[in-house]
PDB file of N, CA, C, O and CB in Angstrom:
ATOM      1  N   MET A   1     112.029  56.585  37.773  1.00  0.00           N
ATOM      2  CA  MET A   1     114.099  56.068  38.010  1.00  0.00           C
ATOM      3  C   MET A   1     114.420  55.274  38.429  1.00  0.00           C
ATOM      4  O   MET A   1     113.940  54.924  39.507  1.00  0.00           O
ATOM      5  CB  MET A   1     115.119  56.665  38.778  1.00  0.00           C
ATOM      6  N   HIS A   2     115.313  54.624  37.867  1.00  0.00           N
ATOM      7  CA  HIS A   2     115.990  53.552  39.099  1.00  0.00           C
ATOM      8  C   HIS A   2     117.216  54.012  40.381  1.00  0.00           C
ATOM      9  O   HIS A   2     118.281  54.630  40.396  1.00  0.00           O
ATOM     10  CB  HIS A   2     116.843  52.319  38.157  1.00  0.00           C
ATOM     11  N   ARG A   3     116.669  53.570  41.006  1.00  0.00           N
ATOM     12  CA  ARG A   3     118.278  54.222  41.451  1.00  0.00           C
ATOM     13  C   ARG A   3     118.947  53.105  41.671  1.00  0.00           C
ATOM     14  O   ARG A   3     118.703  51.914  41.476  1.00  0.00           O
ATOM     15  CB  ARG A   3     118.456  55.228  42.887  1.00  0.00           C
ATOM     16  N   GLY A   4     120.258  53.981  42.320  1.00  0.00           N
ATOM     17  CA  GLY A   4     121.329  52.984  41.979  1.00  0.00           C
ATOM     18  C   GLY A   4     121.343  51.587  43.711  1.00  0.00           C
ATOM     19  O   GLY A   4     120.588  51.539  44.682  1.00  0.00           O
ATOM     20  N   LYS A   5     122.057  51.077  43.488  1.00  0.00           N
ATOM     21  CA  LYS A   5     122.436  49.700  44.679  1.00  0.00           C
ATOM     22  C   LYS A   5     122.786  50.846  45.762  1.00  0.00           C
ATOM     23  O   LYS A   5     121.907  51.311  46.486  1.00  0.00           O
ATOM     24  CB  LYS A   5     124.126  48.294  44.236  1.00  0.00           C
ATOM     25  N   THR A   6     124.426  51.361  45.835  1.00  0.00           N
ATOM     26  CA  THR A   6     124.455  52.792  46.620  1.00  0.00           C
ATOM     27  C   THR A   6     123.273  53.483  47.595  1.00  0.00           C
ATOM     28  O   THR A   6     122.876  53.454  48.760  1.00  0.00           O
ATOM     29  CB  THR A   6     124.614  53.787  45.543  1.00  0.00           C
ATOM     30  N   GLU A   7     123.048  53.989  46.577  1.00  0.00           N
ATOM     31  CA  GLU A   7     121.660  54.920  47.333  1.00  0.00           C
ATOM     32  C   GLU A   7     120.498  54.317  48.065  1.00  0.00           C
ATOM     33  O   GLU A   7     119.818  54.762  48.990  1.00  0.00           O
ATOM     34  CB  GLU A   7     120.836  55.696  46.249  1.00  0.00           C
ATOM     35  N   GLU A   8     120.457  53.297  47.471  1.00  0.00           N
ATOM     36  CA  GLU A   8     118.814  52.180  47.977  1.00  0.00           C
ATOM     37  C   GLU A   8     119.653  51.241  49.519  1.00  0.00           C
ATOM     38  O   GLU A   8     118.994  50.538  50.285  1.00  0.00           O
ATOM     39  CB  GLU A   8     118.154  50.330  45.985  1.00  0.00           C
ATOM     40  N   THR A   9     120.849  51.425  49.626  1.00  0.00           N
ATOM     41  CA  THR A   9     121.512  50.553  51.393  1.00  0.00           C
ATOM     42  C   THR A   9     121.420  52.041  52.182  1.00  0.00           C
ATOM     43  O   THR A   9     120.705  52.287  53.153  1.00  0.00           O
ATOM     44  CB  THR A   9     123.872  49.653  51.441  1.00  0.00           C
ATOM     45  N   THR A  10     122.327  52.951  51.506  1.00  0.00           N
ATOM     46  CA  THR A  10     122.458  54.136  52.625  1.00  0.00           C
ATOM     47  C   THR A  10     120.328  54.977  53.009  1.00  0.00           C
ATOM     48  O   THR A  10     119.736  55.395  54.004  1.00  0.00           O
ATOM     49  CB  THR A  10     123.966  55.772  51.517  1.00  0.00           C
ATOM     50  N   ILE A  11     120.029  54.815  51.709  1.00  0.00           N
ATOM     51  CA  ILE A  11     118.025  54.868  52.448  1.00  0.00           C
ATOM     52  C   ILE A  11     118.087  53.793  53.531  1.00  0.00           C
ATOM     53  O   ILE A  11     118.049  54.115  54.718  1.00  0.00           O
ATOM     54  CB  ILE A  11     116.358  54.188  51.029  1.00  0.00           C
ATOM     55  N   LYS A  12     118.187  52.438  53.113  1.00  0.00           N
ATOM     56  CA  LYS A  12     117.283  51.688  53.992  1.00  0.00           C
ATOM     57  C   LYS A  12     118.633  51.710  55.741  1.00  0.00           C
ATOM     58  O   LYS A  12     118.192  51.459  56.862  1.00  0.00           O
ATOM     59  CB  LYS A  12     116.816  49.637  52.967  1.00  0.00           C
ATOM     60  N   ILE A  13     119.966  52.013  55.519  1.00  0.00           N
ATOM     61  CA  ILE A  13     120.957  52.371  56.850  1.00  0.00           C
ATOM     62  C   ILE A  13     120.180  53.693  57.469  1.00  0.00           C
ATOM     63  O   ILE A  13     120.086  53.749  58.695  1.00  0.00           O
ATOM     64  CB  ILE A  13     122.836  52.820  56.347  1.00  0.00           C
ATOM     65  N   GLY A  14     119.707  54.594  56.792  1.00  0.00           N
ATOM     66  CA  GLY A  14     119.072  55.639  57.264  1.00  0.00           C
ATOM     67  C   GLY A  14     117.767  55.737  57.941  1.00  0.00           C
ATOM     68  O   GLY A  14     117.425  56.472  58.867  1.00  0.00           O
ATOM     69  N   LEU A  15     116.959  54.641  57.136  1.00  0.00           N
ATOM     70  CA  LEU A  15     115.906  54.357  58.147  1.00  0.00           C
ATOM     71  C   LEU A  15     116.019  53.249  59.471  1.00  0.00           C
ATOM     72  O   LEU A  15     115.141  53.167  60.331  1.00  0.00           O
ATOM     73  CB  LEU A  15     114.814  53.916  57.307  1.00  0.00           C
ATOM     74  N   MET A  16     117.204  52.463  59.459  1.00  0.00           N
ATOM     75  CA  MET A  16     117.765  51.862  60.767  1.00  0.00           C
ATOM     76  C   MET A  16     117.921  52.510  61.556  1.00  0.00           C
ATOM     77  O   MET A  16     117.143  52.575  62.508  1.00  0.00           O
ATOM     78  CB  MET A  16     118.770  51.308  60.816  1.00  0.00           C
ATOM     79  N   GLU A  17     119.003  53.236  61.443  1.00  0.00           N
ATOM     80  CA  GLU A  17     119.350  54.658  62.306  1.00  0.00           C
ATOM     81  C   GLU A  17     117.747  55.225  62.859  1.00  0.00           C
ATOM     82  O   GLU A  17     117.386  55.022  64.019  1.00  0.00           O
ATOM     83  CB  GLU A  17     120.241  56.076  61.054  1.00  0.00           C
ATOM     84  N   MET A  18     116.895  55.939  61.868  1.00  0.00           N
ATOM     85  CA  MET A  18     116.243  57.045  62.125  1.00  0.00           C
ATOM     86  C   MET A  18     115.263  55.806  63.296  1.00  0.00           C
ATOM     87  O   MET A  18     114.539  56.381  64.109  1.00  0.00           O
ATOM     88  CB  MET A  18     115.463  58.044  60.535  1.00  0.00           C
ATOM     89  N   PHE A  19     115.262  54.903  63.327  1.00  0.00           N
ATOM     90  CA  PHE A  19     113.863  53.937  63.643  1.00  0.00           C
ATOM     91  C   PHE A  19     114.393  52.589  65.236  1.00  0.00           C
ATOM     92  O   PHE A  19     113.828  51.650  65.796  1.00  0.00           O
ATOM     93  CB  PHE A  19     113.431  52.720  61.564  1.00  0.00           C
ATOM     94  N   SER A  20     115.854  53.347  65.375  1.00  0.00           N
ATOM     95  CA  SER A  20     116.222  52.569  66.361  1.00  0.00           C
ATOM     96  C   SER A  20     115.871  52.960  67.737  1.00  0.00           C
ATOM     97  O   SER A  20     115.634  54.095  68.150  1.00  0.00           O
ATOM     98  CB  SER A  20     117.469  52.412  66.253  1.00  0.00           C
ATOM     99  N   LYS A  21     115.875  51.709  68.461  1.00  0.00           N
ATOM    100  CA  LYS A  21     115.941  51.762  70.167  1.00  0.00           C
ATOM    101  C   LYS A  21     116.124  53.481  70.859  1.00  0.00           C
ATOM    102  O   LYS A  21     115.317  54.281  71.332  1.00  0.00           O
ATOM    103  CB  LYS A  21     117.568  50.708  70.701  1.00  0.00           C
ATOM    104  N   GLU A  22     117.510  53.503  70.634  1.00  0.00           N
ATOM    105  CA  GLU A  22     117.905  54.939  70.783  1.00  0.00           C
ATOM    106  C   GLU A  22     116.763  56.032  70.474  1.00  0.00           C
ATOM    107  O   GLU A  22     116.154  56.673  71.331  1.00  0.00           O
ATOM    108  CB  GLU A  22     119.100  55.193  69.827  1.00  0.00           C
ATOM    109  N   PHE A  23     116.519  56.154  68.453  1.00  0.00           N
ATOM    110  CA  PHE A  23     115.720  57.353  68.883  1.00  0.00           C
ATOM    111  C   PHE A  23     114.353  57.120  69.219  1.00  0.00           C
ATOM    112  O   PHE A  23     113.846  58.055  69.838  1.00  0.00           O
ATOM    113  CB  PHE A  23     115.713  58.347  67.882  1.00  0.00           C
ATOM    114  N   ILE A  24     113.558  56.080  68.975  1.00  0.00           N
ATOM    115  CA  ILE A  24     112.671  55.976  69.452  1.00  0.00           C
ATOM    116  C   ILE A  24     112.162  56.472  70.976  1.00  0.00           C
ATOM    117  O   ILE A  24     111.043  56.962  71.123  1.00  0.00           O
ATOM    118  CB  ILE A  24     112.673  55.004  69.185  1.00  0.00           C
ATOM    119  N   ASN A  25     113.213  56.271  72.228  1.00  0.00           N
ATOM    120  CA  ASN A  25     113.107  55.855  73.061  1.00  0.00           C
ATOM    121  C   ASN A  25     113.027  57.741  73.765  1.00  0.00           C
ATOM    122  O   ASN A  25     112.360  58.233  74.675  1.00  0.00           O
ATOM    123  CB  ASN A  25     114.176  54.593  73.291  1.00  0.00           C
ATOM    124  N   SER A  26     113.919  58.255  72.930  1.00  0.00           N
ATOM    125  CA  SER A  26     114.401  59.810  72.968  1.00  0.00           C
ATOM    126  C   SER A  26     112.934  59.956  72.791  1.00  0.00           C
ATOM    127  O   SER A  26     112.085  59.893  73.681  1.00  0.00           O
ATOM    128  CB  SER A  26     115.631  60.598  71.716  1.00  0.00           C
ATOM    129  N   ALA A  27     112.708  60.205  71.246  1.00  0.00           N
ATOM    130  CA  ALA A  27     111.447  60.673  70.788  1.00  0.00           C
ATOM    131  C   ALA A  27     110.011  60.359  71.317  1.00  0.00           C
ATOM    132  O   ALA A  27     108.964  60.679  70.754  1.00  0.00           O
ATOM    133  CB  ALA A  27     111.448  60.337  69.620  1.00  0.00           C
ATOM    134  N   GLY A  28     110.143  59.654  72.533  1.00  0.00           N
ATOM    135  CA  GLY A  28     108.366  58.757  72.998  1.00  0.00           C
ATOM    136  C   GLY A  28     108.772  60.076  74.736  1.00  0.00           C
ATOM    137  O   GLY A  28     107.996  60.784  75.378  1.00  0.00           O
ATOM    138  N   GLU A  29     110.280  59.840  74.886  1.00  0.00           N
ATOM    139  CA  GLU A  29     110.244  60.785  76.182  1.00  0.00           C
ATOM    140  C   GLU A  29     109.470  61.780  76.115  1.00  0.00           C
ATOM    141  O   GLU A  29     108.375  61.861  76.673  1.00  0.00           O
ATOM    142  CB  GLU A  29     111.430  61.369  76.550  1.00  0.00           C
ATOM    143  N   ARG A  30     110.209  62.963  75.130  1.00  0.00           N
ATOM    144  CA  ARG A  30     109.689  64.172  74.508  1.00  0.00           C
ATOM    145  C   ARG A  30     108.622  63.793  74.386  1.00  0.00           C
ATOM    146  O   ARG A  30     108.005  63.968  75.437  1.00  0.00           O
ATOM    147  CB  ARG A  30     110.194  64.714  73.354  1.00  0.00           C
ATOM    148  N   ALA A  31     107.686  63.077  73.182  1.00  0.00           N
ATOM    149  CA  ALA A  31     106.355  63.492  73.477  1.00  0.00           C
ATOM    150  C   ALA A  31     105.487  63.601  74.845  1.00  0.00           C
ATOM    151  O   ALA A  31     104.533  64.325  75.129  1.00  0.00           O
ATOM    152  CB  ALA A  31     105.756  62.759  72.780  1.00  0.00           C
ATOM    153  N   VAL A  32     106.353  62.358  75.768  1.00  0.00           N
ATOM    154  CA  VAL A  32     105.310  62.719  77.142  1.00  0.00           C
ATOM    155  C   VAL A  32     105.679  63.639  77.804  1.00  0.00           C
ATOM    156  O   VAL A  32     104.761  64.375  78.166  1.00  0.00           O
ATOM    157  CB  VAL A  32     105.114  61.729  78.202  1.00  0.00           C
ATOM    158  N   LYS A  33     106.608  63.900  78.106  1.00  0.00           N
ATOM    159  CA  LYS A  33     106.716  65.085  78.257  1.00  0.00           C
ATOM    160  C   LYS A  33     106.135  66.721  78.139  1.00  0.00           C
ATOM    161  O   LYS A  33     105.880  67.515  79.045  1.00  0.00           O
ATOM    162  CB  LYS A  33     107.317  64.917  77.902  1.00  0.00           C
ATOM    163  N   THR A  34     106.046  66.866  76.766  1.00  0.00           N
ATOM    164  CA  THR A  34     104.826  67.617  76.058  1.00  0.00           C
ATOM    165  C   THR A  34     103.573  67.308  76.056  1.00  0.00           C
ATOM    166  O   THR A  34     102.866  68.200  75.587  1.00  0.00           O
ATOM    167  CB  THR A  34     104.939  67.695  74.890  1.00  0.00           C
ATOM    168  N   PHE A  35     103.232  66.725  76.274  1.00  0.00           N
ATOM    169  CA  PHE A  35     101.759  65.241  75.631  1.00  0.00           C
ATOM    170  C   PHE A  35     101.752  66.831  77.870  1.00  0.00           C
ATOM    171  O   PHE A  35     101.318  67.982  77.927  1.00  0.00           O
ATOM    172  CB  PHE A  35     102.266  61.614  75.426  1.00  0.00           C
ATOM    173  N   ALA A  36     102.310  66.108  78.876  1.00  0.00           N
ATOM    174  CA  ALA A  36     102.146  66.420  80.044  1.00  0.00           C
ATOM    175  C   ALA A  36     102.030  68.309  80.009  1.00  0.00           C
ATOM    176  O   ALA A  36     101.150  69.083  80.387  1.00  0.00           O
ATOM    177  CB  ALA A  36     103.408  65.658  80.885  1.00  0.00           C
ATOM    178  N   GLN A  37     103.002  68.455  79.542  1.00  0.00           N
ATOM    179  CA  GLN A  37     103.055  70.426  79.643  1.00  0.00           C
ATOM    180  C   GLN A  37     101.417  70.751  78.706  1.00  0.00           C
ATOM    181  O   GLN A  37     100.430  71.432  78.980  1.00  0.00           O
ATOM    182  CB  GLN A  37     105.065  71.437  78.315  1.00  0.00           C
ATOM    183  N   ALA A  38     101.680  70.134  77.879  1.00  0.00           N
ATOM    184  CA  ALA A  38     100.411  70.846  76.658  1.00  0.00           C
ATOM    185  C   ALA A  38      99.531  70.781  77.935  1.00  0.00           C
ATOM    186  O   ALA A  38      99.109  71.704  78.631  1.00  0.00           O
ATOM    187  CB  ALA A  38      99.683  69.715  74.860  1.00  0.00           C
ATOM    188  N   GLY A  39      99.371  69.444  78.053  1.00  0.00           N
ATOM    189  CA  GLY A  39      98.085  69.286  79.210  1.00  0.00           C
ATOM    190  C   GLY A  39      97.504  69.957  80.344  1.00  0.00           C
ATOM    191  O   GLY A  39      96.301  70.216  80.402  1.00  0.00           O
ATOM    192  N   LEU A  40      98.393  70.264  81.309  1.00  0.00           N
ATOM    193  CA  LEU A  40      99.372  71.592  81.935  1.00  0.00           C
ATOM    194  C   LEU A  40      98.550  72.354  81.948  1.00  0.00           C
ATOM    195  O   LEU A  40      97.599  72.691  82.654  1.00  0.00           O
ATOM    196  CB  LEU A  40     100.641  72.243  81.212  1.00  0.00           C
ATOM    197  N   ALA A  41      99.238  72.731  80.642  1.00  0.00           N
ATOM    198  CA  ALA A  41      98.374  74.769  79.657  1.00  0.00           C
ATOM    199  C   ALA A  41      97.014  74.378  79.456  1.00  0.00           C
ATOM    200  O   ALA A  41      96.423  75.307  80.007  1.00  0.00           O
ATOM    201  CB  ALA A  41      99.081  75.459  77.393  1.00  0.00           C
ATOM    202  N   PHE A  42      96.231  73.684  79.069  1.00  0.00           N
ATOM    203  CA  PHE A  42      94.950  73.562  79.032  1.00  0.00           C
ATOM    204  C   PHE A  42      94.384  73.584  80.161  1.00  0.00           C
ATOM    205  O   PHE A  42      93.338  74.231  80.212  1.00  0.00           O
ATOM    206  CB  PHE A  42      94.609  72.625  78.456  1.00  0.00           C
ATOM    207  N   LEU A  43      94.901  72.852  81.521  1.00  0.00           N
ATOM    208  CA  LEU A  43      94.224  73.271  82.439  1.00  0.00           C
ATOM    209  C   LEU A  43      94.309  74.040  82.939  1.00  0.00           C
ATOM    210  O   LEU A  43      93.190  74.280  83.394  1.00  0.00           O
ATOM    211  CB  LEU A  43      94.084  72.851  83.015  1.00  0.00           C
ATOM    212  N   GLY A  44      95.084  74.856  83.289  1.00  0.00           N
ATOM    213  CA  GLY A  44      95.495  76.333  83.817  1.00  0.00           C
ATOM    214  C   GLY A  44      96.396  76.357  84.976  1.00  0.00           C
ATOM    215  O   GLY A  44      97.103  75.353  85.064  1.00  0.00           O
ATOM    216  N   GLY A  45      96.572  77.365  86.006  1.00  0.00           N
ATOM    217  CA  GLY A  45      96.629  77.708  86.939  1.00  0.00           C
ATOM    218  C   GLY A  45      95.708  77.579  88.206  1.00  0.00           C
ATOM    219  O   GLY A  45      95.999  77.487  89.399  1.00  0.00           O
ATOM    220  N   GLY A  46      94.375  77.606  87.485  1.00  0.00           N
ATOM    221  CA  GLY A  46      93.623  77.746  88.459  1.00  0.00           C
ATOM    222  C   GLY A  46      93.312  76.659  89.029  1.00  0.00           C
ATOM    223  O   GLY A  46      94.052  75.734  88.694  1.00  0.00           O
ATOM    224  N   THR A  47      92.108  76.255  90.129  1.00  0.00           N
ATOM    225  CA  THR A  47      91.874  75.321  90.192  1.00  0.00           C
ATOM    226  C   THR A  47      90.526  74.549  89.466  1.00  0.00           C
ATOM    227  O   THR A  47      89.515  75.102  89.033  1.00  0.00           O
ATOM    228  CB  THR A  47      92.046  75.358  91.248  1.00  0.00           C
ATOM    229  N   VAL A  48      90.852  73.073  89.476  1.00  0.00           N
ATOM    230  CA  VAL A  48      89.936  72.885  89.001  1.00  0.00           C
ATOM    231  C   VAL A  48      89.625  71.643  89.295  1.00  0.00           C
ATOM    232  O   VAL A  48      90.442  70.722  89.297  1.00  0.00           O
ATOM    233  CB  VAL A  48      89.959  73.207  87.943  1.00  0.00           C
ATOM    234  N   GLY A  49      88.031  71.503  89.649  1.00  0.00           N
ATOM    235  CA  GLY A  49      87.499  70.260  89.743  1.00  0.00           C
ATOM    236  C   GLY A  49      87.801  69.101  89.164  1.00  0.00           C
ATOM    237  O   GLY A  49      88.360  69.756  88.284  1.00  0.00           O
ATOM    238  N   LEU A  50      88.003  67.735  88.735  1.00  0.00           N
ATOM    239  CA  LEU A  50      88.262  66.266  88.475  1.00  0.00           C
ATOM    240  C   LEU A  50      86.980  66.122  87.164  1.00  0.00           C
ATOM    241  O   LEU A  50      87.047  65.820  85.973  1.00  0.00           O
ATOM    242  CB  LEU A  50      88.001  65.117  90.155  1.00  0.00           C
ATOM    243  N   PHE A  51      85.887  66.491  88.045  1.00  0.00           N
ATOM    244  CA  PHE A  51      84.712  66.111  87.201  1.00  0.00           C
ATOM    245  C   PHE A  51      83.973  67.404  86.068  1.00  0.00           C
ATOM    246  O   PHE A  51      83.086  67.205  85.238  1.00  0.00           O
ATOM    247  CB  PHE A  51      83.556  65.608  88.382  1.00  0.00           C
ATOM    248  N   ALA A  52      84.760  68.881  86.412  1.00  0.00           N
ATOM    249  CA  ALA A  52      84.625  70.215  85.651  1.00  0.00           C
ATOM    250  C   ALA A  52      85.804  69.622  84.292  1.00  0.00           C
ATOM    251  O   ALA A  52      85.976  70.609  83.576  1.00  0.00           O
ATOM    252  CB  ALA A  52      85.230  71.924  86.824  1.00  0.00           C
ATOM    253  N   VAL A  53      86.236  68.990  83.994  1.00  0.00           N
ATOM    254  CA  VAL A  53      87.738  69.246  82.968  1.00  0.00           C
ATOM    255  C   VAL A  53      86.810  68.868  81.963  1.00  0.00           C
ATOM    256  O   VAL A  53      85.927  68.010  81.969  1.00  0.00           O
ATOM    257  CB  VAL A  53      89.469  68.162  83.121  1.00  0.00           C
ATOM    258  N   ASP A  54      87.228  69.771  80.997  1.00  0.00           N
ATOM    259  CA  ASP A  54      86.484  68.339  79.122  1.00  0.00           C
ATOM    260  C   ASP A  54      87.531  67.886  79.094  1.00  0.00           C
ATOM    261  O   ASP A  54      88.648  68.388  78.965  1.00  0.00           O
ATOM    262  CB  ASP A  54      85.967  68.927  77.001  1.00  0.00           C
ATOM    263  N   TRP A  55      87.141  66.772  79.233  1.00  0.00           N
ATOM    264  CA  TRP A  55      88.584  66.116  79.168  1.00  0.00           C
ATOM    265  C   TRP A  55      88.460  65.339  77.473  1.00  0.00           C
ATOM    266  O   TRP A  55      88.978  64.222  77.446  1.00  0.00           O
ATOM    267  CB  TRP A  55      88.851  64.733  80.748  1.00  0.00           C
ATOM    268  N   VAL A  56      88.087  65.628  76.652  1.00  0.00           N
ATOM    269  CA  VAL A  56      87.769  65.388  75.344  1.00  0.00           C
ATOM    270  C   VAL A  56      88.718  66.369  74.927  1.00  0.00           C
ATOM    271  O   VAL A  56      89.636  66.048  74.173  1.00  0.00           O
ATOM    272  CB  VAL A  56      86.270  65.522  74.876  1.00  0.00           C
ATOM    273  N   GLY A  57      88.525  68.021  75.521  1.00  0.00           N
ATOM    274  CA  GLY A  57      89.588  68.763  74.585  1.00  0.00           C
ATOM    275  C   GLY A  57      91.093  68.752  75.431  1.00  0.00           C
ATOM    276  O   GLY A  57      92.173  69.212  75.060  1.00  0.00           O
ATOM    277  N   PHE A  58      90.810  68.189  76.454  1.00  0.00           N
ATOM    278  CA  PHE A  58      92.599  68.144  77.401  1.00  0.00           C
ATOM    279  C   PHE A  58      93.351  67.322  76.096  1.00  0.00           C
ATOM    280  O   PHE A  58      94.168  67.737  75.274  1.00  0.00           O
ATOM    281  CB  PHE A  58      92.721  66.788  79.482  1.00  0.00           C
ATOM    282  N   PHE A  59      92.526  65.570  76.319  1.00  0.00           N
ATOM    283  CA  PHE A  59      93.050  64.644  75.557  1.00  0.00           C
ATOM    284  C   PHE A  59      93.528  64.980  73.505  1.00  0.00           C
ATOM    285  O   PHE A  59      94.053  64.215  72.696  1.00  0.00           O
ATOM    286  CB  PHE A  59      91.832  63.522  75.873  1.00  0.00           C
ATOM    287  N   SER A  60      93.158  66.069  73.382  1.00  0.00           N
ATOM    288  CA  SER A  60      93.189  66.842  71.927  1.00  0.00           C
ATOM    289  C   SER A  60      94.169  67.368  71.872  1.00  0.00           C
ATOM    290  O   SER A  60      95.045  67.199  71.024  1.00  0.00           O
ATOM    291  CB  SER A  60      92.256  67.826  71.562  1.00  0.00           C
ATOM    292  N   ILE A  61      94.171  68.276  73.006  1.00  0.00           N
ATOM    293  CA  ILE A  61      95.216  69.150  72.846  1.00  0.00           C
ATOM    294  C   ILE A  61      96.618  68.490  73.142  1.00  0.00           C
ATOM    295  O   ILE A  61      97.665  68.665  72.517  1.00  0.00           O
ATOM    296  CB  ILE A  61      94.961  70.314  73.712  1.00  0.00           C
ATOM    297  N   ALA A  62      96.391  67.686  74.247  1.00  0.00           N
ATOM    298  CA  ALA A  62      97.702  67.080  74.175  1.00  0.00           C
ATOM    299  C   ALA A  62      98.299  65.809  73.447  1.00  0.00           C
ATOM    300  O   ALA A  62      99.424  65.361  73.226  1.00  0.00           O
ATOM    301  CB  ALA A  62      97.919  66.891  75.289  1.00  0.00           C
ATOM    302  N   LEU A  63      96.883  65.422  73.161  1.00  0.00           N
ATOM    303  CA  LEU A  63      97.543  64.091  72.100  1.00  0.00           C
ATOM    304  C   LEU A  63      97.925  65.485  70.938  1.00  0.00           C
ATOM    305  O   LEU A  63      99.039  65.867  71.294  1.00  0.00           O
ATOM    306  CB  LEU A  63      95.949  62.369  71.294  1.00  0.00           C
ATOM    307  N   GLY A  64      97.655  65.985  70.250  1.00  0.00           N
ATOM    308  CA  GLY A  64      97.959  66.453  69.316  1.00  0.00           C
ATOM    309  C   GLY A  64      99.197  67.332  69.198  1.00  0.00           C
ATOM    310  O   GLY A  64      99.771  67.579  68.138  1.00  0.00           O
ATOM    311  N   SER A  65      99.625  67.880  70.677  1.00  0.00           N
ATOM    312  CA  SER A  65     100.721  68.602  71.113  1.00  0.00           C
ATOM    313  C   SER A  65     101.737  67.312  70.655  1.00  0.00           C
ATOM    314  O   SER A  65     102.607  67.381  69.786  1.00  0.00           O
ATOM    315  CB  SER A  65     100.659  69.158  72.861  1.00  0.00           C
ATOM    316  N   ALA A  66     101.242  65.596  71.831  1.00  0.00           N
ATOM    317  CA  ALA A  66     102.904  64.570  71.123  1.00  0.00           C
ATOM    318  C   ALA A  66     103.034  64.129  69.956  1.00  0.00           C
ATOM    319  O   ALA A  66     104.055  63.602  69.514  1.00  0.00           O
ATOM    320  CB  ALA A  66     103.263  63.149  71.702  1.00  0.00           C
ATOM    321  N   LEU A  67     101.820  64.344  69.258  1.00  0.00           N
ATOM    322  CA  LEU A  67     102.130  64.217  68.047  1.00  0.00           C
ATOM    323  C   LEU A  67     102.869  64.604  67.298  1.00  0.00           C
ATOM    324  O   LEU A  67     103.683  63.968  66.628  1.00  0.00           O
ATOM    325  CB  LEU A  67     101.578  64.321  67.640  1.00  0.00           C
ATOM    326  N   LEU A  68     102.579  66.163  67.343  1.00  0.00           N
ATOM    327  CA  LEU A  68     103.981  67.656  66.458  1.00  0.00           C
ATOM    328  C   LEU A  68     104.840  66.466  67.198  1.00  0.00           C
ATOM    329  O   LEU A  68     104.779  65.428  66.539  1.00  0.00           O
ATOM    330  CB  LEU A  68     104.283  70.194  67.275  1.00  0.00           C
ATOM    331  N   SER A  69     105.739  66.329  68.573  1.00  0.00           N
ATOM    332  CA  SER A  69     106.496  66.123  68.815  1.00  0.00           C
ATOM    333  C   SER A  69     107.415  65.165  68.103  1.00  0.00           C
ATOM    334  O   SER A  69     108.549  65.297  67.643  1.00  0.00           O
ATOM    335  CB  SER A  69     106.208  66.080  69.649  1.00  0.00           C
ATOM    336  N   VAL A  70     106.468  64.038  68.165  1.00  0.00           N
ATOM    337  CA  VAL A  70     106.934  62.882  67.290  1.00  0.00           C
ATOM    338  C   VAL A  70     107.254  63.046  66.099  1.00  0.00           C
ATOM    339  O   VAL A  70     108.041  62.194  65.686  1.00  0.00           O
ATOM    340  CB  VAL A  70     106.139  61.976  67.176  1.00  0.00           C
ATOM    341  N   LEU A  71     106.849  64.070  65.142  1.00  0.00           N
ATOM    342  CA  LEU A  71     106.739  64.864  63.490  1.00  0.00           C
ATOM    343  C   LEU A  71     108.206  65.472  64.377  1.00  0.00           C
ATOM    344  O   LEU A  71     109.060  64.639  64.680  1.00  0.00           O
ATOM    345  CB  LEU A  71     104.887  66.340  62.790  1.00  0.00           C
ATOM    346  N   THR A  72     108.307  66.182  64.558  1.00  0.00           N
ATOM    347  CA  THR A  72     109.281  66.941  64.763  1.00  0.00           C
ATOM    348  C   THR A  72     111.032  65.882  65.141  1.00  0.00           C
ATOM    349  O   THR A  72     112.128  65.723  64.603  1.00  0.00           O
ATOM    350  CB  THR A  72     108.594  67.951  66.052  1.00  0.00           C
ATOM    351  N   SER A  73     110.498  65.546  66.039  1.00  0.00           N
ATOM    352  CA  SER A  73     112.098  64.380  65.769  1.00  0.00           C
ATOM    353  C   SER A  73     111.867  63.642  64.531  1.00  0.00           C
ATOM    354  O   SER A  73     112.915  63.577  63.888  1.00  0.00           O
ATOM    355  CB  SER A  73     112.407  62.925  67.131  1.00  0.00           C
ATOM    356  N   ILE A  74     111.224  63.260  64.153  1.00  0.00           N
ATOM    357  CA  ILE A  74     111.719  62.279  62.495  1.00  0.00           C
ATOM    358  C   ILE A  74     112.415  62.977  61.861  1.00  0.00           C
ATOM    359  O   ILE A  74     113.489  62.591  61.399  1.00  0.00           O
ATOM    360  CB  ILE A  74     110.587  61.834  61.297  1.00  0.00           C
ATOM    361  N   ILE A  75     111.715  64.724  61.632  1.00  0.00           N
ATOM    362  CA  ILE A  75     112.089  65.480  60.750  1.00  0.00           C
ATOM    363  C   ILE A  75     113.406  65.772  61.019  1.00  0.00           C
ATOM    364  O   ILE A  75     114.313  65.419  60.265  1.00  0.00           O
ATOM    365  CB  ILE A  75     111.321  66.487  60.619  1.00  0.00           C
ATOM    366  N   THR A  76     113.595  66.438  62.114  1.00  0.00           N
ATOM    367  CA  THR A  76     115.130  66.708  62.939  1.00  0.00           C
ATOM    368  C   THR A  76     115.722  65.765  62.352  1.00  0.00           C
ATOM    369  O   THR A  76     116.022  66.007  61.183  1.00  0.00           O
ATOM    370  CB  THR A  76     115.322  66.563  64.661  1.00  0.00           C
ATOM    371  N   LYS A  77     116.199  64.052  63.035  1.00  0.00           N
ATOM    372  CA  LYS A  77     116.644  63.443  62.531  1.00  0.00           C
ATOM    373  C   LYS A  77     117.500  63.529  60.667  1.00  0.00           C
ATOM    374  O   LYS A  77     118.553  63.532  60.029  1.00  0.00           O
ATOM    375  CB  LYS A  77     115.747  62.820  62.926  1.00  0.00           C
ATOM    376  N   LYS A  78     116.093  63.581  60.622  1.00  0.00           N
ATOM    377  CA  LYS A  78     116.315  63.379  59.053  1.00  0.00           C
ATOM    378  C   LYS A  78     117.015  64.355  58.262  1.00  0.00           C
ATOM    379  O   LYS A  78     117.717  63.945  57.338  1.00  0.00           O
ATOM    380  CB  LYS A  78     115.076  63.276  58.381  1.00  0.00           C
ATOM    381  N   SER A  79     116.942  65.366  58.452  1.00  0.00           N
ATOM    382  CA  SER A  79     117.638  66.819  57.798  1.00  0.00           C
ATOM    383  C   SER A  79     119.293  66.722  58.659  1.00  0.00           C
ATOM    384  O   SER A  79     120.189  67.446  58.225  1.00  0.00           O
ATOM    385  CB  SER A  79     116.448  68.677  58.403  1.00  0.00           C
ATOM    386  N   LEU A  80     119.573  65.809  59.841  1.00  0.00           N
ATOM    387  CA  LEU A  80     120.603  65.447  60.404  1.00  0.00           C
ATOM    388  C   LEU A  80     121.941  64.502  59.264  1.00  0.00           C
ATOM    389  O   LEU A  80     122.999  64.107  59.752  1.00  0.00           O
ATOM    390  CB  LEU A  80     119.914  64.631  61.626  1.00  0.00           C
TER     391      LEU A  80
END
């Protein structure tokens, strides 16, 4: 199926807006906050020694949460 010129232009403008500097900054800030929140939740409220932490698990949970935050930002932007 061939798209019309107007539809192609609309898609290009939508992508430019989605990946604008403002969008990237906002999504990045939310991802960093989510990373920190997930990391703190993983560590819990107890006192944990620096060498007793499961760092692979920590980064797995925190990075996965940050990725989901970015994907949520993209999906939310697309639906607007």
